[in-house]
Residue, then its C-alpha position, 0 to 999 in steps of 0.5 A: x648367836x645370842x651376842x648378835x641379838x644383843x648387839x642389834x637390840x643395844x644399837x636400836x635402843x641407843x639410837x632410839x634414846x638419842x632421838x627421844x632426848x633430841x625430840x624435847x626441844x620443840x614447842x608442842x603448841x606451835x602452829x602455822x596454818x593458812x589456805x591457798x586460793x587462785x585469783x578466782x578464790x578457788x582452792x588450790x590443792x596439792x600446792x607446795x608449801x615451804x616453811x623457811x627460816x627468815x634469816x637465811x631462807x633455809x628450808x625448815x619443813x614442807x607441806x602440800x595443800x589439801x583439797x580445800x587449799x588448807x595447810x598446817x605446820x605444827x610442833x615447831x621451834x621458836x624463830x622467825x619464819x616466812x612461807x613460800x607457795x609454789x605450783x606449776x602454772x602459777x607465780x611463786x609467792x612468799x609471805x612476809x616474815x613472822x615470829x613464833x615464840x612460846x608466848x605467841x606460838x600460833x600464826x594464821x596466815x589466812x587466805x593466800x592468793x596466787x596468780x596464774x603465770x601463762x607467760x612463765x608457762x610458755x617459757x617453760x615449754x620452750x626452755x625448761x627441757x629436762x636433760x636426758x641425764x640429770x644428777x641429783x644428790x644421791x642418784x643419777x636420773x635418766x629422763x626417758x620421757x623427754x628423750x626422742x632417741x628413746x622413742x619406740x625402744x624397749x626399757x632394756x634398750x634404754x637402760x643399756x644407754x644409761x651411764x655406767x650400765x652395761x649388759x653382757x651376752x646374756x643380758x645380765x645387768x651391771x652398773x659401774x662394772x659390777x653385777x648384782x644390781x637390784x632392779x625396782x619398778x616404781x620403788x617396788x622390788x621385782x623379785x625376778x632373776x636377772x634373766x626374767x628382769x631382762x625379759x620383762x624389760x625387753x618386752x616393756x615399751x619405753x613409752x611406759x617409762x618416765x625416768x630411770x634412777x641409778x642409786x649406787x649406795x642405798x640406805x638401810x631402808x632398802x633390802x640389803x640385796x644388790x651390791x651394785x646398788x639399785x636401778x629404779x624404773x619409774x613408769x609414767x603417771x597421768x598428771x585436780x579432779x577429772x579424767x585423763x589418759x595417754x594413747x601411744x602407738x609405734x612401729x620399728x624396722x631393722x632386719x625385722x619388724x616390731x610394733x607397740x601400742x598402749x593406753x593409760x587412764x587416770x580418774x580422780x575425784x575427792x575420794x578416789x583415784x582410779x588408774x590403769x594402763x595396758x601395753x602390747x608389743x610384738x617384735x622379732x629380733x635376730x642375733x648372729x654368733x661365732x665361736x672359735x675354740x681350741x681344745x688341747x689334749x695330751x696327744x691331739x689338739x681339736x679345733x671347733x668352729x661354730x656359727x649360729x643364728x637365731x630369730x626370737x619372736x615375742x608377743x607381750x601384754x603388760x598391764x596395771x590397775x589400781x585404786x586409792x581410796x582417800x578415807x580422810x586427810x590422814x588415811x589412805x587405802x590402796x590396791x594394786x594389781x599388775x602383771x604380764x602375759x608373754x609368749x614367744x618362739x625362738x629358732x636357733x641354727x648352729x653349725x659346728x665344724x670339728x677338725x685338726x685346724x680351722x680349715x681342716x674339718x673331719x666332722x661336724x654337728x648341725x643343730x636346729x633348736x626350736x623353742x616356744x615359751x609362755x610366761x605369766x606373772x600376777x602381783x597383788x598389793x594392798x596398802x594402808x597409809x595413815x598420818x598419826x598426828x600433826x607432827x608428821x608421824x606416818x605408818x604404812x603397811x603393805x601386804x603382797x602376793x605374787x605368782x609367776x608361772x613359766x614354761x619353755x619347750x625346746x626341741x633339739x634336732x642334732x645331726x652328726x656328719x663325717x668329713x665326706x658329708x655322710x650322717x653318722x648319728x642323728x640325735x633328737x632330744x627335747x626339754x620341757x621346763x615348767x616353773x612356778x614361783x610363789x612369793x608372799x610378803x608383809x612390810x611395815x614402815x614407820x616415820x617419826x619426826x622428832x623435830x624440824x631437823x631430826x627424823x626416824x624411820x623404822x620398819x619390819x618385813x618378812x617374805x616367803x618364796x617357794x620355787x618349783x622347777x621341773x626339768x623334763x629331759x627326753x630322747x627320741x628312741x624307736x620313734x617314742x619320746x622316753x624320759x632320761x632319768x639321768x638328766x631330768x630333775x625336779x628342784x624345789x627351793x624354799x626361802x624365808x627372810x625376816x628383816x628389820x631396819x632403823x634409820x636416823x636422819x639429823x640435819x645440822x646447819x650445814x651438815x646432814x647425817x643419816x645412820x642406818x642399821x638393818x638386820x636380816x635373818x635368812x632360812x633356805x632349803x634347796x631340794x633336788x627331788x630326783x637326786x635326793x640332795x638338799x642344801x639347807x642354810x640359816x643365818x643372820x646378818x647385820x647391815x650398817x650404813x652411814x651417809x654424811x653430806x656437808x655443805x661447804x659453801x653455796x656452790x660446793x657440797x661434799x658427801x661420804x657414805x658407807x654401806x654393807x650389802x648382801x646378794x643371794x643367788x638367783x633361784x635358777x643359778x641354784x638349780x642344777x639343771x643342764x641346758x644345751x645349745x649342742x653337745x659341745x656348749x651348755x649351761x648348768x646351775x650350781x646348788x652349792x652357791x653361797x651368798x656374797x657380801x659387799x662393803x661399799x664406800x663412796x665420796x661425792x662432790x657437787x658443784x652448784x648442785x649440777x656438776x658431780x664427781x664421785x669416787x667409789x670403792x667396794x670389796x665383795x667376798x664370795x662374789x657370785x660370778x658367771x663363768x665360762x669353763x672347759x669340760x675336758x672330758x666332753x671337750x665342751x664349753x659350759x657356763x655356770x655360776x661360781x663363788x670367787x674369793x673376792x671382787x675389788x672395785x675402784x671407780x670414778x664418775x664425773x657428770x657435767x651437764x653443759x648448756x652451749x647455747x639457748x638451743x643446744x644443751x649436753x649432758x656428759x658422763x665419764x666413768x673410770x673403774x677398775x674391777x678385779x677378780x681373785x680366786x685361788x682355786x677355780x676348778x683347780x687353778x688360780x684366777x687373777x683378772x681385772x683391768x681399768x675401764x673407761x666409759x663415756x656417755x654424751x647426750x646432746x639436745x637441740x631445740x630446733x623450734x618451740x615444737x621440735x627438738x632433736x637428739x644425738x647420743x653417743x656411748x663408748x666402753x673400753x675393753x674390760x675383764x669380768x671374771x673369766x671373760x675378756x670383753x672388747x670395746x663397745x660403742x654406738x651412736x643414736x639419733x632422734x627427732x620429736x615434734x609436738x602439735x595439737x596444743x602440745x597434746x600430740x607428739x610424734x617421735x622418730x629415732x634411729x638407734x646404732x646408726x653405724x651398726x657398731x654395737x656388738x660383743x667380742x669375748x675371749x677367755x681370761x681363764x688359763x688353758x681355755x682358748x676361745x673367741x666369741x663374737x655376738x651381734x644382736x639386731x641393734x640398728x633399728x628405725x622407729x616412729x612413735x605417736x603419742x596423744x594425751x587427752x583429758x585434764x592435764x592437771x590431774x594429780x598422779x597415783x601415789x608412788x609407793x613401795x610394796x613388799x615384793x622387791x628383793x625376792x622378785x629380782x631373783x626369778x629367772x627363766 
């Protein structure tokens, strides 16, 4: 253990020493200042000031003008420079060239006046429409706000249309075929499990989302969790001093009704920024499922034909409120609270026919499962950010606390019938599953520019998680509900993770390099109170990362990256509870799951900063995989999580936005990947699955008039294999129309998703000896209408985007 501490210390000190030596090349007295005004001599705050090399216009440093319009650059190297000033709604301005030397280190540019450009703004309104899919150097961005197809949808439905993103039959999110994605909100980790993340996104209206960022290979600054990368969902922010807001209302109809409404407000003056939003949605959603299964025994083969349907009804309340206090130009104090209050009900109807063939039935089971649920979550954040000096040193501290409380009650009404239709043995059981999760975290981030081309980032974080799940299983005997101690259980899980990271960024003439190192210490204890079984773990891991970007020429860029990552089991996956659909279909946790580790390599090429081609290879050991397996003793099919030996993934992604005319633009994304699973001993037999998969995503935007736009989006995923599952191809087509009026303050959007009602999942077994076919069809063809009205001053600056300490842990909460 000691050599790990020595290695971490040595690498940190080595990098710090290199940074310190490199920092000595700047002129400490160098200073460039000025003040930005509009044509009426009114100060312009939050204008973007770019300091450029006079020789090649290369960017040296950026700044944002203060409330009085002033800006300042310090600690610069000698050289020839000019300054560029830009702001939306104003003409871009560039100053004359000037020189900084040791003899003359200061330059006062005085008052810089910029002019409004109404003509330019008019052109931007018509032409500069953001594409639905936008490729940036280190991530893919889905511009939800600009899409009419996304109107009235939920965040989960929009996410499912993102390139390379898929959801399985249980709404587990995968990116480029790999599960274990870390989902963040506004740069903050949700600390929820995949099931709870899906539940949250299912209840979040798309009107609340601005963009979705897909980050396939994150740096050491991020928590090491998430072998598939990070999905960062940025919620909308109200955009000098004053008040503004947005009012949204929508309705939709498929086989069932849904509706939503929301209000967001933002007030800003010289000293504070107060913001908040509230969104309500109600929805009914249906699903149909068919499972045909054949169980072969030593003397007899049994056929199970199962058909089922359910209706899920949800009422959801999501809210956020925050306050930023600008103490002075260098110090900001912020408070944030967000949460949700959701409730729902589900009614399942399942019929299982059992016999010697699918047409010859000798018995049956009819199960009616009636469930109700309530979920409450509150998260609190306090943040302090300070600029330590004029060179740009920054320190940010976050304190976080989150409490999640959920409860689900399910009544299982099972009736067993003979071939002649007579009842043999009715069964009534019920589950009560209260769950409480408390999360505390403290995070410190420090940023230090050593020169105009070198920067260091460092940070520390500790988190503490405690989950308490009480599974109460009861049977109805003699008209009295009685606890079944053999199936009831209380499971308490405690976890503490302590982490530190160091990032070094160095910019050369045409090359940028980032080296990162993250260390994490994990202490955990899973305690099954009822069975008196504990699983304790304590381990330290090191996660290096390397990012290199090379500008080959004006139009060609090449990037190479490597990172090592970890995924710890979700809290519910460790929980040994059993959940039943009927006595032949159930789900069970696995308290003996180990964390999985991934080495991720990526090569990317960009042409004209627009077209991108990315190659990725990753190898995951002890991969946590959701599997469907047979219970031969009960002739049942059950779902659980297992550590498979390894997962191998090769992928290629091509993104090509194309403007076919002034009124027709497209964004096209193609992914080809191979995902293979290997396990020499999965419940007594070898697993070797995998195949090449093609994913296509094409978005088309049409500018019909200055105020009307249309969209047509299509996606296709070829058949794939995931662990023990074979999943057939999936495809669909969406249509949208958007109309702006009232001087662009109001907007109405119409959308029809899955026009031909083709999106469904067909699943069979990749596990030898298990024979089943599952067809699952959700309600996907839905028509929606959404009205949005923006009021107040549109130029108000948004709330700060900042990352809290509650990120990796919340992503692992599950229902």
